[in-house]
N, C-alpha and C positions, 0 to 999 in steps of 0.2 A: 294739131296733130297729124303727122305726116302720113300720106298715101299707105308705105308699106308698114306703117303700124297702125292703121287706122280699121283695118279689117278684123273683125273679129269673130271668136269660135262661141259654142253654146256654153251657158254659164256652167260652170262647174269642172268641163272637162277641159283636159291638158290641149294647148295650142298646138300646133304644129310649129310655131316660130315663138320665142318670146324674147322680146327686145328688154334687157334689161339696163337701163341708164343711169350712169355713176355721175355725180354732177361734181360740180368743181367749187373753188372757194366762193362763189357770188348768190348761189342758191340760197333762197329762204326757205322754202317748202315743197312737198312733195307735188303738189299742184302746179306750180310753175315748172316744174321738170317736166311731166306729164305735157302742160300746158291743157289743164284740164279742169273743170270746176269741182266735179264731184269724183273724189277717190277714197278708197277703203285701206286700211293696215291688212298686210296678207301674213306679214312676217316680222320679228323684232321688236323692239321699243322705242318709247318715244325721242330718245338719243340717237338709234340707229335702227332703221327699218325698211321695209320695204311695203312700196302703194303701187294698185292698180286702180283702173276707171273700175266706179261702184257701179254700173249698169253699161252693161254691153249688149246691143240687141243682135240676133242672131244672123249669119250670112252664109253663101252659098259660096264661098271664092274657093278655090282650088287649094288655096294653102290658107290656114287659119292662124293670126300672129294676133299678140298683142304687146301690150308694153307696161313695164313696171319701173317705178322708180328708186333706187335706193338710196335714201336720203343718210347722210353721216356728218351733217353741218355741225351738230351739238355735239358730237364726241370731241374736237378740239378747242371749243370754246365753252357752250353750256349755257348756263346763270351767268348773268350780269357780273353776281358777286363774285364767280369762280374766275370769268374772265379778267376782269380786275385785279384779282389776287396773281395769276396768272401773267400781268405785266410784271409784280415785283419778282418775279421768276425766271424773268428774260435772262439773265448772264446765266443762268443755271444752264437754261435750255441753249443758250448759245456753245457754250461748254460742252453740251453734250453733242450737238451736231459735230464739233468739230472733229470727236473721233472717227463720225461717217465720211468724213472728209477725206480720209486718210487715203495715199496712195494705192495702188494693187503691188505693191513691193514685199515679198516675203522676208527679203532680209533688213526690211526696218519697220516692219508691220506691228513687232512686239516691242519697240521702242517707242515707237509713235503713239502707239495706245497708252504703254506707262507713263508717257511726257502728260498726255491729254490729261489721264485720271488725276496725276498729280497736282495740274492746274485747277483741275475740278477740285479738289480736294482744300487747296489755297483760298478758293470761293466760300466754301463752306468756313472757312477760319474767319475770313475777312467779315462773313455776315456777323460772326458771334461776336467780333470786336468792336466791330459798327456798334451792335444792342450794348455792349460792355461797356464801352466808350460813353455812348449816352447814358446809360442807367449807372455805371460804377462810378466814371471819371467827371463826367458836367454833374450829376446829381448828386451821388452818394459823396464823393468826394468835395467838390468845389461850392455846390449850391448849397447844400445844409452846411457848411462853416461860415456862408456869408450871411448876414443879418439883412443884408438889403433884396437877397435874392430871398429867403423863406419870410420875407413880412407878407402878410397876407394872405399864405399859402399853407393855412390846415393840413393840406393833405402831405405835406412838404415838412411842417414845422414839428410834427409831434416825434420827427425824428431827429433833430435839429438838436446840437449841443451832446448828444448820445456819444460815446467811445467808436472809431473809427471803424475798427474791426465789427461792432454790431450793424453798423450802417452799411458795411459792404457785404456782408452774410445775408443781411436782409434784403438789399436791393438787388444782389447776386441770384434772385428767384425771377428776376426778371430776364435776364438772358436766358436761363434754364427755361424759362416757358415757351420764350421764342425758337429755342432748341426743339420742345416740345411739338411746337404748333406744325413747324416743317415736318417733323418725325411722323405727325399724324396724317399730316395730308397727302405727305407720299406714299403712306401706306394704304390711304383708302381706294384708289382706282383699280390697284391690282385684286381687290374681294369683288370689283364692279364685272372687269373682264375676263373671272376665273372661269365663267362659263361657256365662255368661245375658245373651243380648242379645235384648231384646222383638223383635216384627216391627212395620214403619214405615208399614205402609200402612193408608191411612183411619182413623186416629186420632183421638180429639179435640183439639180445638184450646185446651181448658182448660187453666189452669196445674196442678191437679190430675193431671189426663192426663200431665203431664210425669214424674210421679214414678214412678220405675222404666222409663221410656222413654228419660227425657233421662239422656245418658252425661256422669256427674259428674264420672269418673276425669281428664279433662283439668284441669277447673279443680282439685281436690284436688291433683292435681301441681305445679301452680301456685302454690296457697295453701301447699302443704307446702312447697316450695321458698321461700319468702317467711318463712315461720315459721320457718325451720332456720336461713335468713340472719338473722333479727333475733336468734334465740338463742343464735347464738353471737357477733353484735355484742354483746348484753348482757353475755355472760361477757365479752368483749374490756373494753367500759368499764370492769368491776368491775377488771379487773385494773390497766389503764390509768391508774382515778383512784388505785389506791392507789400507782402507781411514781410518777403527778406529784407526790406530797407529798414527795420527795425533790429535786423541781426538773425541772419541765419542760424538758427537752431539745428539739432542732428534729426528733429523731425521735419523741419524743412528741408534741407539738403536729401531726407530719403524719401519725402512726396516727389521732390521735383525728378528725381532719378526713377519713381515709379509711373510719372507724367512722358520722361523722356523714351522708356520701355515703350508708352503705351503707343505715340504719335510715332515711334521707329518703327513699331509694328503695324500701324496703319500704312505708313510708307511702301513696305517690304511687302505688304499683300498686294497693293495697288501696283507695285511692280513686276509681279509674276504673274502675269494674265494665264500661263499655263493653270494656273493654280485656280484664280478668282471664277476663268471663265469655264471652268471642267464641267461637264454634263448635270442637267439636273439631277439626276437620281443620287449622285453622289452628295449626299450631304453632312460629309464629315468637314468639309471648308463651312459649310453653314453654324456648324456647334462653335468651328474656331473663332468666327467673326462676331458670333452672338456671347461669347465669353470677354472677347474683347471688350464689346460694349458694357457691359454687365459690369466688368472692372473700371471703366472708365466712370460710368454713373455712380460705384462706390467710392474711388479717389474724389469725386467732385464734393459727395457730403463729408468726407474725411478733411478735405483743404477747407470747405467752409467752417466746420466746426474749430479745425487750428486757427481760422482767421479770427473766428468769435470769440476763444477764450482765449487769447493771446494778449501781451500786456496791454495799457492803455496807452502807452506812449507811443506817439502816432507822430513823424514831422510830416505835417499836413500844410506844408507851401508847395507853391504851385502845384501840379498835376498830378495824377495817379503814378504813384513810382511804378515805371519800367513800362507805362502802358505806350509810350512814344518810342521805347526802343524795342520792344515787340512787335509793335505797327511798322515800323521800317522797317526791320527783319523780313517781314512777311513779303513787304512791297519788295525786297531785292530778291527774294525767294521765285517772286513771281517773274519777276526780269530773268534771272538767270535758268528760267524753264523756258520763258518766251524764246529766248536765244539758244537755247539746247531743240527746242521743237523746230525751228527755223533751219538748223545744222543737217538736223535729221531727216528733215523733206527734202535738202536738196542734196544730199549725200545718195549716191548710185542713181543719179537721176534718170540715166537710160540714155540708149543711143538713138533712140527714133529721130527722124528727121522732123516730126512734128511732134515730139516734145518740145513744149515751153517750160523753162523754169519760174515762170511767174505764177503759171497756173497749178504750180502745185505746189503752192503757199496759202492754198484753202486754209488747211486746219490751223495756221497762222494767225492768218487774217481773225477769223472768227474767234479763236482763242485767244487774242489780243484784244478784240471787241468788247468781250466776256467780260477779259479783265479788267478794262475802262471803263465800263458801264458799272461794275461793281464798285469800284474805285469812287465813281461821281455818287454813286445813290448814297456809299458809306459817308463819305465825306458831307454829302448834302445834308444828311439826317444829323450829324454831329452838330454841323453849323446853324441848322435852321432851330435846332433845338437850345443850342448856346443863346440864337439871338431871341428865342421867347423865354428864359429865365434871365435875360439881361434886362428886359424891360425898355424902357429909354434910358437908359446909361450913355453918356458919350461912349465912344468908340475908343477901345484903349483900356475902359475901366473895368470892365466886368468880365464877364467870364470865357464871353466870346472872343478873348485876348489872348485866352489861354489855349482853344483846341488844339491838339497835336500837330507839331510844324510838318509831317506828314501826311496830313491832311492838306495844310494849307498848300503845300509843292504837288499833292496829288490834283487839286483844283485847277491851278495853273494849269500844270499838265496836259488836262482834259480840253482845258478853254484852248492851249496852243494846240492841239491836235486836233480839235473841232475846227478851228479859225483857219488852220493851212489847209486843212482837208478840203474845205468849201472852198478857198483859193485856187487850189489844184483842180478842183472840178471845175469850177467856173472855167478855168483855163482848157481844160479839155474839152469843155462844151463848146468853147469860141473854133478851136484847132482844127476840131473832128465836124464840125459846122459844115464847111463845103463839101468835104466827102459823102456825110449822110443826104446832104439834100441833092449832090449830084446822081448818090444812086437812087434816091427818092424820085428825082426826074424823070429816070430812066424809066422806072417801074409803073411810071402815072403816064409816062408816052407809050410803054409798051399796052398797056391797061385801056389805054382811052386815046387811040391814035386819030381821031379825026374830031375833037369836041367842039361845039358850037362856040360863038362869041361869048354867049353868056355864060359859058360855064368857069369863067376863068378865076372867081373868086372861089367857086368849089374846087379845084382844082389844087390851089393852094393850101386849101384845107387838107386835101389829101397828102399832100407832098409833106406838108407837117406832120402829119400822123404818122406815117412812115420814117421819115426822121427821125421821128422822137425812139419809134418801136425801137428803130437800129441801135440805139443809145446804150442796150443792154450790154451789149458786148464790153463799153467800154467800161465797165462798173469793176472787171477784175484788177485791173491795175489800181484803179480809186482804193479799193479794200486792201491792196500791197500797201499802198502809202499810208494807209489810215493805221494799218499795223504797226509797220515801223514807228510811226510817230506815236501810237500808243504805249508801246514798248519802251521808247526813247523815256516818253513822260513818265510811265514807272519809273522809271531806272534813277530819272533825278530825284526821284524822292532820299535816295540815301544821304541827298545834301543836307537834309533836316537833322540827320545824326549829328552835327555839326553845329548845331544851334542857330545856321543861319536861316532866313527866310527870304523869299524870294528876290521881295523889293531891295535888299540889303545886298545881295549879289549880284542884280544886274547893273543897280546904282556904281556899285565900284568897280564891276568887270567892263559893263559897256556902257555908261554913261549916261544909262535910260534912268530918268527922275523915279524914284523908290514909289513917289503918288501913283505913278502910271500905272506902275506895277501892281499896286495894290487895288486901283480900278479895275483893273482884268481879272483878278481874284476874286472880287465881289460881282462882278459882271459873268466871269463864269459860276458862280454859284447860281447867280439867276438863273444862267444858260441850263443848268442842271436841273433846277425846279421845273422849267417851262417843259424841258423833256420830259419829266417825269409826269408833268401833268395832261401833255401831248399824249403820251402812251396808254394814263386811262383812261382818257377822250376817248383815243382812236380803239381802246378796246374795247368803249361802251357801244360808240358808233358801228362798230363791225359786228357786233353783235346786234346791233338795231338795225339796223340800213342796210340791205344790198347792195346797192351801188359801192358805198365807202366800204365794205367788205369785200369788193370786185378788186380794189387799189393796195388794200395791204393783208387781207387774209391768203394772199399767196405765199407770201415770207411766213407768217404764222403757219398757215398747213405744209409750207417745205421742212420747217422746222421741229414740227411733232408728228412729222411722219416717221422719224424713226425713233425706235426701242431707246429704253434708257441702259445706255453702255457704258457711260463715264459719271455720268452726274445722276443722283437716285432722285433727289429734290429736284429734278426737272418736270416741266407738265407731261402728263401722261402721254401715251402714245395711242394716235387712234389707228394705224394700223395693225396694232395685235386685237383688235377686234373688228375692223373693218373688211381685212383679207379675208380670215378665215370666213366670217358668216359670206361676204360672197362667192367663196370656194365652195363650201356648204349648199348657200342658194343654188348655184349654177348646174352642179354635181345634182340635188336634188329635182331641176328641172328636167333635165338629161335622160333622170331614171324613169322619169315618169312618160317619156317619149317625146319629148320635146329637145327642138335645136334652140340653140342661145345665140342670140345677137349680141354682143356687149360693146354698149357705149360707153366712151367717158370722156368727158370735158376737164380742161385742165388737169390739176389734180387727182382728179375722177380717173383720168387715163394713168396716171402711175399705179393707183390701186387696181384698176385694170388689168396693166401689164404683172404686176404681184399674183394677181389671182389665175390669168392663167399658167405659169410657173407653177402653180400648186395644185393644177387640173390633172388627173391621172388621164392618160392617154385615153382611154375608151371615153373620156369626158371631153376632152380637148377635141378629138374631130369632130364633135358635133357644134363647134364653138366658132364662130366668128367674129372680130373685133375693128370697132372703129374707134379711133382716138381723134378728136380734136382740140385745137387751141393746147396741144400738146406738149410741157417742157422736158418731155424724155431727154430730147438730145440736146435744147438748148442751155439747160439749167442743170439735169440732174446727170449727164454725163460731163459735163465740165466739173462740178461742182463734187461729186461721190462716183470718179473715176472707177472708183474697187466694186461698185455697185451695179454701176449703169455703163457698161461698155456696147462696143460693136458684137461682143459674142452672146451676150443676151437678150439684145434687139433681136437677132438671126435666131436666137433658139426661139424667142416667144413667136415669130412668124413660123418655125419648124413645126412648132407642136399645134399649130391651128392648121398647118395646111396651106399658110401665107392667103389666112382668109382674113384679109387685113388692109385696111383702109386709113390714110391720116391726112386729114383736110388741116389747112392752115394759111394764114395770111399776113403779107406783107406788114399790115398795120399793127399786127400783135405783138405786143413787145414781151409778151411771155412765151407763148406758144410758138412751134415752129417743124420744120420738116425733119425727120426721122431718118432716112435712108437716102436721100437725095435732092439737091435743090435744084435740079436742073431747070426747073420749069420757072425760076426766078427771072426775071429782066437785070437784073444787077448783081454784082457779086455778093455773095451770102457769108460771112464770118462766123460761122458759129458752131465753130467745134472744129475736131479733124477726122471724118468719118473715113474706116478704109473704104475705096473704092469699090464701088455696087457694080457690076459686070452688066453689061447690056445682055437684056434676055432674061436674067436673075430675076425671081420671083419679088425680091426687095426691091426692084428698080421700078415696080408698080405700085407699089404701096403709099407714097406721098401724090397727092391732090392740093395742087394751089389753088386756092379760091380769090378771085378779083373780088379787090375792097376798097370802094362800095362795088354796087353790082352798076353802076352808071354813075354819072356827074350830073346829069338833068332831070328834074322831074318826072315822072312818066305821066302819059294822059290820063285826066281826072285825077290829078293831085297835083298842090300847089308846091311841096319841097321834094328835094332829089332824095335820094335812098341813104339812109343814115351811115356811117362809117362804125364798123361792127367791133372790131379791134379784137380783143378778147372775148369776147360775148359767145356763148354757145351757138354752135352750128344748127339748132334741130328745126329750125324754123324756115331753113334755105332749103331752096329746090335741090340742089346739087347734095345735100345731106339727104335729101328721100331718094335723089336717084342712087348714093353709095348703098343705103341700106338695100334697095332693090334689089341692087347688082350681088351684094352679099348673102341676100337670102335666095335668090337664084341660084349662086356657089354652093350653099348648104344644102340646097335641094339636090346637087349632083351626086350620084354615087361617090364615096371615098373607097380609099386602099381597103379597109377595113370592113365595108358591108355599104348598104345603100344609104339612100339622104333619109330625113324625115320618114316616119312609117304612113301608110294612107290614113284617110280620113275615117275618123268610125261610125 
C-alpha cells in the first residue's frame, strides 16, 4: 500500500480522494491489485467489480483517502472452457480488429469498412465449408461408401449402403448444428452486458469516446443475421452442387437462383455501411436482416428435402461433386478482397512528412493473418479427420489421398508463409541487433554512470532487457511481410482448379523433388496442429497463471477491447461493460463529494483514457489520472490511428485539467511515453507525435522511470533490484510520489470551484 493511498477515513464516510486502480492484463485478483490480504467487493459482480480494503482504521489526516480496485480480468477470458472456445474464434477476432485499424480518412472509410466486412463474411463461409468437408465429403460421401472405413464403426455403418441423398441430408445436420452453436454463443454475451449502459450527457465526440458508449448490439444483431443467412446459404450451395451433378432440374435451378439472391443480398448489405450502421433506434434494417436469415433457414430445409427425395442414381466416384470448386472459388474471392483492401489502404495516403505507407497496411496484415489462420484451421480439420478414418492404410490408398486439392495448396501456402516469415524475422533480429544494443548501452550508461566492477553481469542483463524491449518497433514490417506471403499463399490455391498438386508443379517447373514438397505439406500439417495445441495450452495458462498472462494476455486484451463491428462471432468486447462501469463509478464517487485519482496499468490505462472521455465536465474537473506501462502511444496510436491520435490524447489532458502523469520504462516492450521521450538517453522511434511545445502541460505528463533502480544489491540484501519491465508501478516509490503530487493538485482550487470539500 502506497503512502498516498494508505490514509483511511471513517468507515462508511465518503473519502476526500479515492484512488481507483484499473489493472492490466496480468493481474490475477483484486487483492494483488490493492496489495492487501483482506478486501471486500463494493460494486459489480464476479466478472467485473470494485473492491476496497475490508477494514480501515480511522485517521486524523488532513486529506482522507482510500483505494479501490476495478477488476475486469474475467471479462475478456472467464472460465477455462470459455477461454479454450475463444481460441477457435481467433480468426474471427482478428477479422474484427482489422476494421478498427483503418486510417482516419473519410474518403476511403466506407470502402475499407465494406472490404473488411466482406472478408469477415468469407471466414464464416469457410467455417461452414470446413465442417461440411468433414461431415459431407469425408464421412457421408467417401467413408460411407468404403467398406474398409465402415468396418468396426457401428456409429457410421448404420448409414452405410444407404442412398447418397439420404446420407447427405442426415449428415448435413452437423454443419447446421455448428452454425447454430456459434449463433447461440455470439448472442449470449449481449444479454449479459445489456444492463450496463453509460450516461449520455456532455461526453467527448471523438471516436475513442464512443467505445463503451456506442450501443453496438443493434449492429451486431444485424451482422449476426447476415452471417447466419450466408452460413446456411453456403451449406445449401454445397448440397445443391452435389445434387446438380446428377442433372440440373427446374427445381435445382430455382433453388440456385434463390441462394444467389440470398448471398447477393448479404454482400450488398455489408457494402452499405450507411444502412447497416444506422442509429440503434431505427429497427427497419433489423427486420430486413432477420427476414433474410429466416429465408435462408427455410431454403436450407427445402434444399435438404430436395437432396433427400431426389433420384437414387448418384455418381459416387472421387470427392463430393462441386465441393472442391466451391472451396477454391472462396479462396479466390479472399485473395481478391485482400488485394482490394491493400489498394484501398494505400489510396489517398496523405502528404504528411511522417506518413509511412507500411504503417497504413495494419488492417491488411491483420486481415491476412485472419484468413491464413482460418484456412489453416479448416485444412487441418479435414486432414486430421481423413487420417483418423483411414486408420493404418498406406498413404495414397485411403480417404486422406482425396481431400480437396485446395486444402493441399492451402497447407503448403501456410507452411511456406510461416517458414519465410520466420527466416525474415531472424534476419531482422540480426540486422537490428547492433542498433538496438547500441541504444541500450547508451541508456544503461546514462542510468548507471559509475557502476562498480562487480556489476558487469547485471549491466549486461539490463542491456539485453532494453534491447529486447526495443524490438517491438520491428514487428510492423514483419506483419506486412506475413500479410503479403499469406495473400500469395491463398492465391496459389487457385492452381487446384487445374487438378494439380504442389509436388507435381514444383517438380515440373523448378526441379524440386515431389517427395520433398510432399514432406513439406505433411510437416506443415503438423505445424498447424502444433499451433492449435499451443493456442489451447496458452489459453488455459493465460487464465491459470498470472505471469504467463502477462506475456500473451496483452495481445488478447488488445483484440477484445474493440466492439464487434465486422464479425459478429468474434469474442465479445469487454470495453462495452468496463468503460461504462468505470464511468458510472467515478461519477458516483464525485457526486458523493470525493475527488478521484484514476490509475491504469497497461490496458487498464486505455480503459481509463476512454473513461475520461465519457465523464461530464463537472466530474472530470475532480479527476486526476496516472497511466503506467501504457500502450496508448506505442501500440494503439500506431495500430488504431483513427481512434488514438494526438487530438484525443490532448483532449484527455484538457478534460482533467492536465492532472495527468504517465510513468514508463525503457525495459518495457509494451508501454512507453505518450507525449515526449525527451528523458530517454537514446533515440526512441515509437510513432510520430505532434511536437510538444516547451511549457505546454503535455510536456510534463511523461515521467521516465530508471529500471532497475540499481545494478548492485542494496545493503542488507544479497541480490540487486529486479528488472521490472512491463510490471505495474504501484510498489515503486516514484509512483507514490506521483500520487502525492496529483492528490495535492486535486486539492487545489479549479476554474469551476474549489477542491475537495472539508472534512466532515
